[in-house]
SEKOLMI-548291 format. One record per residue (C-alpha): x, y, z; residue in one letter. Coordinates in steps of 0.2 Angstrom, whole numbers, padded with zeros to 4 digits. Each point is the difference from the previous one (the first is absolute). Layout:
// residues N
+-------+-------+-------+---+
!  east ! north !    up ! r !
+-------+-------+-------+---+
!     X !     Y !     Z ! A !
...
+-------+-------+-------+---+
// end
This chain:
// residues 441
+-------+-------+-------+---+
!  east ! north !    up ! r !
+-------+-------+-------+---+
!  0185 !  0813 !  0895 ! M !
! -0012 ! -0014 ! -0003 ! T !
! -0009 ! -0003 ! -0017 ! D !
! -0019 !  0005 !  0000 ! P !
! -0011 ! -0016 !  0003 ! P !
! -0006 !  0000 ! -0017 ! S !
!  0017 !  0000 ! -0008 ! E !
!  0006 ! -0013 !  0013 ! G !
! -0014 ! -0012 ! -0005 ! L !
!  0003 !  0003 ! -0018 ! A !
!  0019 ! -0005 !  0002 ! H !
! -0005 ! -0015 !  0010 ! T !
! -0012 ! -0005 ! -0014 ! A !
!  0014 !  0003 ! -0013 ! A !
!  0012 ! -0011 !  0010 ! V !
! -0013 ! -0014 !  0002 ! Q !
! -0004 !  0000 ! -0019 ! A !
!  0019 !  0000 ! -0004 ! C !
!  0003 ! -0015 !  0012 ! L !
! -0015 ! -0009 ! -0008 ! F !
!  0008 !  0003 ! -0018 ! D !
!  0017 ! -0006 !  0007 ! V !
! -0007 ! -0016 !  0006 ! F !
! -0008 ! -0003 ! -0017 ! E !
!  0016 !  0003 ! -0009 ! I !
!  0009 ! -0012 !  0011 ! L !
! -0013 ! -0013 ! -0003 ! A !
!  0003 !  0001 ! -0019 ! Q !
!  0011 ! -0014 ! -0008 ! P !
!  0013 !  0013 ! -0007 ! V !
!  0019 !  0002 !  0004 ! G !
!  0006 !  0009 !  0015 ! L !
!  0007 !  0014 ! -0009 ! H !
! -0016 !  0003 ! -0009 ! D !
! -0010 !  0000 !  0017 ! Q !
!  0012 !  0012 !  0008 ! L !
! -0001 !  0012 ! -0015 ! S !
! -0019 !  0000 !  0001 ! R !
!  0001 !  0003 !  0019 ! I !
!  0012 !  0014 ! -0003 ! H !
! -0013 !  0009 ! -0011 ! Q !
! -0013 ! -0003 !  0013 ! L !
!  0010 !  0009 !  0013 ! L !
!  0000 !  0016 ! -0011 ! F !
! -0018 !  0002 !  0005 ! R !
!  0005 !  0003 !  0018 ! L !
!  0018 !  0007 !  0000 ! L !
!  0015 !  0005 ! -0010 ! D !
!  0007 ! -0017 ! -0005 ! A !
!  0012 !  0007 ! -0014 ! S !
!  0015 ! -0008 !  0008 ! N !
! -0004 ! -0018 !  0007 ! L !
!  0010 ! -0016 !  0002 ! Y !
! -0003 ! -0017 !  0008 ! V !
!  0015 ! -0007 !  0009 ! A !
! -0001 ! -0019 !  0005 ! V !
!  0013 ! -0006 !  0012 ! Y !
!  0009 ! -0017 ! -0002 ! D !
!  0006 ! -0006 !  0017 ! P !
!  0012 ! -0013 ! -0007 ! A !
!  0011 !  0013 ! -0010 ! S !
! -0005 !  0015 !  0010 ! E !
! -0004 !  0009 ! -0017 ! L !
! -0015 !  0010 ! -0005 ! Y !
! -0008 ! -0004 ! -0017 ! V !
! -0012 !  0011 ! -0009 ! F !
! -0015 ! -0008 ! -0008 ! P !
! -0007 !  0018 ! -0004 ! Y !
!  0009 !  0017 ! -0002 ! N !
! -0006 !  0016 ! -0007 ! A !
!  0011 !  0014 !  0006 ! D !
!  0006 !  0015 ! -0009 ! E !
!  0018 ! -0001 !  0007 ! D !
!  0003 ! -0015 ! -0011 ! G !
!  0005 ! -0011 !  0015 ! A !
!  0006 ! -0017 ! -0006 ! D !
! -0010 ! -0016 !  0003 ! V !
!  0015 ! -0012 !  0002 ! A !
! -0001 ! -0009 !  0017 ! P !
!  0010 !  0010 !  0013 ! Q !
!  0003 !  0002 !  0018 ! R !
! -0009 !  0015 !  0008 ! L !
!  0008 !  0000 !  0017 ! D !
! -0003 !  0016 !  0010 ! D !
! -0013 !  0006 ! -0012 ! S !
! -0018 !  0006 !  0004 ! L !
! -0007 ! -0015 ! -0009 ! T !
!  0010 ! -0012 !  0011 ! D !
! -0005 !  0010 !  0015 ! Y !
! -0018 ! -0003 ! -0004 ! V !
!  0002 ! -0018 ! -0003 ! R !
!  0010 ! -0003 !  0016 ! R !
! -0012 !  0010 !  0011 ! T !
! -0016 ! -0006 ! -0009 ! G !
! -0007 !  0017 !  0002 ! E !
! -0006 !  0013 ! -0014 ! P !
!  0010 !  0015 ! -0001 ! L !
! -0003 !  0018 ! -0006 ! L !
!  0017 !  0008 !  0000 ! C !
!  0005 !  0018 ! -0004 ! D !
!  0018 !  0007 !  0000 ! A !
! -0001 !  0004 !  0018 ! A !
! -0006 ! -0017 !  0005 ! M !
!  0013 ! -0008 ! -0011 ! H !
!  0014 !  0010 !  0008 ! D !
! -0007 ! -0006 !  0017 ! A !
!  0001 ! -0018 ! -0005 ! L !
!  0017 !  0002 ! -0006 ! A !
!  0006 !  0008 !  0016 ! T !
! -0007 ! -0014 !  0009 ! A !
!  0009 ! -0013 ! -0010 ! G !
! -0016 ! -0007 ! -0008 ! Q !
!  0004 !  0005 ! -0018 ! V !
!  0014 !  0007 ! -0010 ! A !
!  0001 !  0018 ! -0003 ! A !
! -0011 !  0007 ! -0014 ! A !
!  0006 ! -0003 ! -0017 ! G !
!  0012 ! -0014 !  0005 ! S !
! -0012 ! -0014 ! -0006 ! V !
! -0009 !  0005 ! -0016 ! G !
! -0007 !  0017 ! -0005 ! S !
! -0005 !  0012 !  0013 ! F !
! -0018 !  0005 !  0000 ! S !
! -0007 !  0013 !  0013 ! P !
! -0016 ! -0010 !  0003 ! L !
!  0001 ! -0019 !  0001 ! W !
! -0014 ! -0012 !  0004 ! M !
!  0001 ! -0019 !  0002 ! G !
! -0011 ! -0014 !  0007 ! A !
!  0004 ! -0018 !  0004 ! P !
! -0007 ! -0015 ! -0009 ! M !
! -0005 ! -0011 !  0014 ! V !
! -0005 ! -0018 ! -0001 ! T !
! -0002 ! -0013 !  0014 ! P !
!  0018 ! -0004 ! -0002 ! R !
!  0006 !  0017 !  0003 ! G !
!  0005 !  0015 ! -0011 ! V !
!  0004 ! -0005 ! -0018 ! V !
!  0004 !  0017 ! -0007 ! G !
! -0005 !  0018 ! -0001 ! V !
! -0010 !  0011 ! -0012 ! V !
!  0007 !  0018 ! -0002 ! V !
! -0006 !  0016 ! -0007 ! V !
!  0010 !  0016 !  0000 ! Q !
!  0000 !  0018 ! -0006 ! S !
!  0016 !  0008 ! -0006 ! Y !
! -0007 !  0017 ! -0002 ! T !
! -0015 !  0003 !  0013 ! N !
!  0004 ! -0002 !  0018 ! P !
! -0018 !  0001 !  0004 ! T !
! -0007 ! -0013 ! -0012 ! A !
! -0006 ! -0012 !  0013 ! Y !
! -0009 !  0000 !  0017 ! E !
! -0003 ! -0013 !  0013 ! P !
! -0016 ! -0006 ! -0008 ! R !
!  0010 ! -0004 ! -0016 ! D !
!  0011 ! -0011 !  0011 ! L !
! -0015 ! -0009 !  0006 ! Q !
! -0006 ! -0003 ! -0018 ! T !
!  0017 ! -0006 ! -0005 ! L !
!  0001 ! -0012 !  0015 ! E !
! -0017 ! -0008 ! -0005 ! M !
!  0005 ! -0002 ! -0018 ! V !
!  0017 ! -0007 !  0005 ! A !
! -0009 ! -0013 !  0011 ! R !
! -0012 ! -0005 ! -0013 ! A !
!  0015 ! -0002 ! -0012 ! M !
!  0011 ! -0010 !  0012 ! A !
! -0006 ! -0018 ! -0003 ! H !
! -0001 !  0001 ! -0019 ! A !
!  0017 !  0008 ! -0001 ! V !
!  0008 ! -0013 !  0012 ! E !
! -0009 ! -0015 ! -0009 ! S !
!  0005 !  0006 ! -0018 ! A !
!  0018 !  0004 !  0005 ! T !
!  0002 ! -0017 !  0009 ! R !
! -0008 ! -0009 ! -0015 ! R !
!  0012 !  0009 ! -0012 ! H !
!  0015 ! -0004 !  0010 ! Q !
! -0005 ! -0019 !  0001 ! L !
! -0003 ! -0001 ! -0018 ! E !
!  0017 !  0008 ! -0004 ! A !
!  0008 ! -0011 !  0012 ! E !
! -0008 ! -0015 ! -0008 ! H !
!  0005 !  0006 ! -0017 ! A !
!  0018 !  0002 !  0005 ! L !
!  0001 ! -0017 !  0008 ! R !
! -0007 ! -0008 ! -0016 ! L !
!  0012 !  0010 ! -0011 ! Q !
!  0014 ! -0005 !  0011 ! A !
! -0005 ! -0018 ! -0001 ! L !
! -0002 !  0000 ! -0019 ! E !
!  0016 !  0010 ! -0004 ! L !
!  0012 ! -0005 !  0015 ! S !
! -0003 ! -0018 !  0003 ! R !
!  0018 ! -0003 !  0003 ! D !
!  0003 !  0015 !  0012 ! E !
! -0001 ! -0011 !  0015 ! A !
!  0019 ! -0005 ! -0001 ! L !
!  0011 ! -0001 !  0015 ! A !
!  0011 !  0015 !  0004 ! A !
!  0015 ! -0009 ! -0006 ! S !
! -0008 ! -0003 ! -0017 ! A !
! -0006 !  0018 ! -0001 ! A !
!  0017 !  0007 ! -0002 ! K !
!  0005 ! -0013 ! -0014 ! S !
! -0016 !  0005 ! -0009 ! T !
!  0004 !  0018 !  0002 ! F !
!  0018 ! -0002 ! -0007 ! L !
! -0007 ! -0010 ! -0015 ! A !
! -0011 !  0015 ! -0004 ! T !
!  0014 !  0012 !  0002 ! M !
!  0010 ! -0011 ! -0012 ! S !
! -0013 !  0003 ! -0013 ! H !
!  0000 !  0018 !  0004 ! E !
!  0019 !  0001 ! -0002 ! L !
!  0001 ! -0011 ! -0016 ! R !
! -0013 !  0009 ! -0010 ! T !
!  0007 !  0017 !  0000 ! P !
!  0018 ! -0007 ! -0003 ! L !
! -0006 ! -0010 ! -0015 ! T !
! -0008 !  0016 ! -0007 ! A !
!  0016 !  0010 !  0003 ! I !
!  0011 ! -0014 ! -0009 ! L !
! -0012 ! -0002 ! -0014 ! G !
! -0002 !  0019 ! -0004 ! Y !
!  0019 !  0002 !  0002 ! T !
!  0004 ! -0013 ! -0013 ! E !
! -0013 !  0008 ! -0012 ! L !
!  0007 !  0017 !  0004 ! L !
!  0017 ! -0006 ! -0005 ! E !
! -0006 ! -0005 ! -0017 ! E !
! -0010 !  0016 ! -0003 ! Q !
!  0014 !  0011 !  0005 ! L !
!  0010 ! -0006 ! -0015 ! E !
! -0012 !  0009 ! -0011 ! D !
! -0002 !  0015 !  0012 ! A !
! -0019 ! -0002 ! -0001 ! G !
! -0012 !  0010 !  0010 ! L !
! -0009 ! -0015 !  0006 ! E !
!  0015 ! -0002 !  0012 ! A !
! -0007 !  0014 !  0011 ! V !
! -0016 ! -0010 !  0003 ! D !
!  0010 ! -0015 !  0005 ! D !
!  0010 !  0010 !  0012 ! L !
! -0017 !  0005 !  0008 ! G !
! -0005 ! -0018 !  0002 ! H !
!  0017 ! -0003 !  0008 ! I !
! -0002 !  0014 !  0012 ! Q !
! -0018 ! -0005 !  0006 ! R !
!  0006 ! -0018 !  0003 ! A !
!  0015 !  0006 !  0009 ! S !
! -0011 !  0011 !  0011 ! Q !
! -0011 ! -0014 !  0004 ! H !
!  0015 ! -0011 !  0005 ! L !
!  0007 !  0014 !  0010 ! L !
! -0017 !  0002 !  0010 ! R !
!  0000 ! -0019 !  0004 ! V !
!  0018 ! -0001 !  0005 ! I !
! -0001 !  0016 !  0011 ! S !
! -0015 ! -0007 !  0009 ! D !
!  0009 ! -0016 !  0004 ! I !
!  0016 !  0009 !  0005 ! L !
! -0010 !  0013 !  0011 ! D !
! -0008 ! -0014 !  0009 ! L !
!  0017 ! -0009 !  0003 ! A !
!  0008 !  0016 !  0007 ! K !
! -0015 !  0003 !  0011 ! I !
!  0001 ! -0018 !  0007 ! E !
!  0019 !  0001 !  0003 ! S !
! -0001 !  0017 !  0008 ! G !
!  0011 !  0008 ! -0014 ! Q !
! -0012 !  0015 ! -0003 ! V !
!  0004 !  0017 !  0008 ! E !
! -0013 !  0014 !  0000 ! P !
!  0005 !  0017 ! -0007 ! S !
! -0010 !  0012 !  0010 ! Y !
! -0004 !  0018 ! -0006 ! R !
! -0015 !  0013 !  0002 ! S !
! -0012 ! -0001 ! -0014 ! V !
! -0018 !  0007 ! -0004 ! R !
! -0014 ! -0013 !  0000 ! V !
! -0007 !  0008 ! -0016 ! G !
!  0017 ! -0003 ! -0009 ! D !
!  0000 ! -0018 !  0005 ! L !
! -0018 ! -0003 ! -0006 ! V !
!  0004 !  0009 ! -0016 ! E !
!  0013 ! -0012 ! -0004 ! Q !
! -0011 ! -0015 !  0004 ! V !
! -0014 !  0007 ! -0011 ! I !
!  0013 !  0002 ! -0015 ! T !
!  0007 ! -0018 !  0003 ! L !
! -0016 ! -0009 !  0001 ! T !
! -0010 !  0010 ! -0013 ! A !
!  0002 ! -0013 ! -0014 ! P !
! -0005 ! -0014 !  0011 ! L !
! -0015 !  0009 !  0007 ! V !
! -0005 !  0005 ! -0018 ! E !
!  0002 ! -0017 ! -0007 ! A !
! -0011 ! -0008 !  0014 ! S !
! -0015 !  0012 ! -0003 ! G !
!  0000 !  0006 !  0018 ! A !
! -0001 !  0018 !  0006 ! E !
!  0013 !  0006 !  0012 ! L !
! -0005 !  0013 !  0013 ! T !
!  0013 !  0009 !  0011 ! V !
! -0003 !  0008 !  0017 ! R !
!  0016 !  0005 !  0008 ! A !
!  0007 !  0014 !  0011 ! A !
!  0011 !  0007 ! -0014 ! E !
!  0009 !  0013 !  0009 ! T !
!  0004 ! -0010 !  0016 ! T !
!  0018 ! -0005 !  0002 ! T !
!  0007 ! -0017 !  0006 ! V !
!  0017 ! -0007 !  0004 ! H !
!  0002 ! -0017 ! -0008 ! T !
!  0008 ! -0009 ! -0014 ! D !
! -0010 !  0007 ! -0015 ! P !
!  0007 ! -0013 ! -0013 ! D !
! -0006 ! -0015 !  0011 ! K !
! -0017 !  0008 !  0005 ! L !
! -0003 !  0004 ! -0019 ! V !
!  0004 ! -0018 ! -0004 ! Q !
! -0012 ! -0006 !  0014 ! I !
! -0015 !  0011 ! -0006 ! L !
!  0004 ! -0004 ! -0019 ! T !
! -0001 ! -0019 !  0004 ! N !
! -0017 !  0003 !  0010 ! L !
! -0008 !  0010 ! -0014 ! V !
!  0006 ! -0013 ! -0013 ! A !
! -0007 ! -0014 !  0011 ! N !
! -0017 !  0010 !  0001 ! A !
!  0000 !  0002 ! -0019 ! A !
!  0002 ! -0018 ! -0002 ! A !
! -0016 ! -0004 !  0010 ! H !
! -0011 !  0016 ! -0002 ! A !
! -0005 ! -0003 ! -0018 ! G !
! -0010 !  0015 ! -0006 ! A !
! -0003 !  0005 !  0018 ! G !
!  0007 !  0014 !  0012 ! Q !
!  0018 !  0001 !  0007 ! I !
!  0003 !  0012 !  0014 ! T !
!  0017 !  0006 !  0007 ! L !
! -0001 !  0009 !  0016 ! R !
!  0015 !  0007 !  0010 ! A !
!  0000 !  0011 !  0015 ! R !
!  0010 !  0003 !  0016 ! V !
! -0009 ! -0004 !  0016 ! E !
!  0004 ! -0002 !  0019 ! G !
!  0008 !  0012 !  0012 ! P !
!  0013 !  0013 ! -0006 ! P !
!  0013 ! -0009 !  0011 ! S !
! -0002 ! -0017 ! -0009 ! H !
! -0009 !  0004 ! -0017 ! P !
! -0004 ! -0015 ! -0011 ! T !
! -0002 !  0000 ! -0019 ! L !
! -0015 ! -0011 ! -0004 ! R !
! -0002 ! -0005 ! -0018 ! A !
! -0015 ! -0010 ! -0007 ! E !
! -0003 ! -0008 ! -0017 ! V !
! -0018 ! -0006 ! -0002 ! S !
! -0009 ! -0008 ! -0014 ! D !
! -0018 ! -0005 ! -0004 ! T !
!  0004 ! -0017 ! -0007 ! G !
! -0005 ! -0018 !  0004 ! S !
!  0009 !  0001 !  0017 ! G !
!  0010 ! -0014 !  0008 ! I !
! -0007 ! -0015 !  0009 ! A !
!  0004 ! -0001 !  0019 ! A !
!  0011 ! -0016 ! -0002 ! E !
!  0011 !  0009 ! -0013 ! Q !
!  0004 !  0015 !  0010 ! L !
!  0014 ! -0008 !  0010 ! P !
!  0009 ! -0006 ! -0016 ! R !
!  0000 !  0017 ! -0008 ! L !
!  0018 !  0005 !  0006 ! F !
!  0008 ! -0016 ! -0001 ! R !
!  0014 !  0001 ! -0013 ! P !
! -0002 ! -0017 ! -0008 ! F !
! -0019 ! -0001 !  0001 ! E !
! -0013 !  0011 ! -0007 ! Q !
! -0018 !  0003 !  0006 ! G !
! -0006 ! -0001 ! -0018 ! D !
!  0014 ! -0003 ! -0014 ! G !
! -0012 !  0002 ! -0014 ! R !
!  0003 !  0019 ! -0001 ! A !
!  0018 ! -0002 !  0000 ! T !
! -0001 ! -0013 ! -0014 ! R !
! -0011 !  0013 ! -0010 ! R !
!  0012 !  0015 !  0002 ! Q !
!  0017 ! -0009 !  0001 ! G !
!  0013 !  0005 !  0013 ! G !
!  0006 ! -0009 !  0015 ! S !
! -0015 !  0001 !  0012 ! G !
!  0012 !  0006 !  0014 ! L !
! -0007 !  0017 !  0001 ! G !
! -0010 ! -0002 !  0016 ! L !
!  0014 ! -0009 !  0009 ! A !
!  0013 !  0013 ! -0005 ! I !
! -0012 !  0014 !  0005 ! S !
! -0002 ! -0007 !  0018 ! R !
!  0019 ! -0003 !  0001 ! G !
!  0003 !  0018 ! -0004 ! F !
! -0014 !  0007 !  0012 ! A !
!  0008 ! -0010 !  0014 ! R !
!  0017 !  0006 ! -0005 ! L !
! -0006 !  0018 !  0002 ! L !
! -0007 ! -0004 !  0017 ! G !
! -0018 ! -0003 ! -0004 ! G !
! -0011 ! -0013 ! -0008 ! D !
! -0012 ! -0005 ! -0014 ! L !
! -0016 ! -0008 !  0004 ! V !
! -0015 ! -0006 ! -0011 ! A !
! -0019 ! -0001 !  0003 ! A !
! -0013 ! -0005 ! -0012 ! S !
! -0019 ! -0003 ! -0001 ! V !
! -0004 ! -0013 ! -0013 ! P !
! -0010 !  0007 ! -0014 ! G !
!  0003 !  0018 !  0005 ! M !
!  0019 !  0003 ! -0002 ! G !
!  0016 !  0001 !  0010 ! S !
!  0011 !  0013 !  0009 ! T !
!  0019 ! -0001 !  0003 ! F !
!  0006 !  0012 !  0014 ! T !
!  0018 !  0005 !  0002 ! V !
!  0005 !  0008 !  0017 ! H !
!  0017 !  0008 !  0001 ! L !
!  0009 !  0013 !  0012 ! P !
! -0001 !  0017 ! -0008 ! A !
!  0015 !  0006 !  0010 ! T !
!  0019 ! -0005 ! -0001 ! P !
!  0004 ! -0016 !  0009 ! P !
!  0009 !  0002 !  0017 ! A !
!  0019 ! -0002 !  0000 ! A !
!  0006 ! -0015 !  0010 ! P !
!  0006 !  0011 !  0014 ! A !
! -0017 !  0008 !  0001 ! E !
! -0009 ! -0016 !  0000 ! R !
!  0011 ! -0007 !  0014 ! E !
! -0002 !  0016 !  0011 ! N !
! -0019 !  0000 ! -0004 ! G !
+-------+-------+-------+---+
// end
């Protein structure tokens, strides 16, 4: 049923007025977030825009970043992959989409998107429009309703498409400018604080071992000093001896962590580590990681968000997987500042070969492209400043990748300078095949 002519004309006039206001806002010298927030308010004149986000795609890292997010499901804004999502489908096709549950199921059956609820929160009515520039689709503007399956109609999709096209150039320009500024700042910082990091590979190991010498000597000196003091105090059986024992314990724990990291790496490189597989719930693994990293996250001022398939069971070495994820969250805490850290864990892929995918994202300063290849090298660090601030060996990422590959998977990193980083672990979620099975297979 079509709208009466008068109602159609009134709607057209309202859309034109909204677009005029959108262009006025985009011409104002304010930040991108403020511009998008004002445009968001304008959209309420025409449609239910309660849940709206803007996703910008970074081709280099294959991550989406979110310059604006106002969604009631509390979706995290850390850079992340959105493979097989409706958002990614609209970006790939360059076509606007008004999608209800039936259409979502049809797209999933055709292999175009993942099943409903696999990526993000499921909404019975979803609407997305591409942001198109002369260089292609740079991102997607999305509105969705979690409660009303009839909230939008085709003319709302046309409205959103026009608004998205109007926003495209401003969003692309602002995002690129922000990235360039962040990359420039990172380069300046690296030049100022790491002038001697261009040593040859042979010298890098010597420098690393010299640093470890300091890490080993300092706790040992504390242990010896407090032990001597404790011997004197124990003669009088004073209560102060209890405090000294605490100092000894903390210094010993620090020393144990450093030595354990060095030994773990040595065992991985020499092939002396044997996995110990058993079935475990993803939720139990994540709970251990939260407990182990809580002090570091709290000290950094960051906020940790967890999105995990808690009841799903995987078959892996839980101790090594917990160590991998603990290292990644600790690394994120060192770089996120007072930002957001997100831990995601889910099982994906066909039932015959399921894969555990775990991601740790942060909204920190990101990693320059030239530093990414160095992240997992055991005797080189992409940015050693965080290690020097927090102490420790700085071997966490190298050990984590070694354990991931030992368990039949891998650990990779992607980053958008100025926006944040995402570390992704892929591991088989089922027991490894026995030697005879692999030969027969």
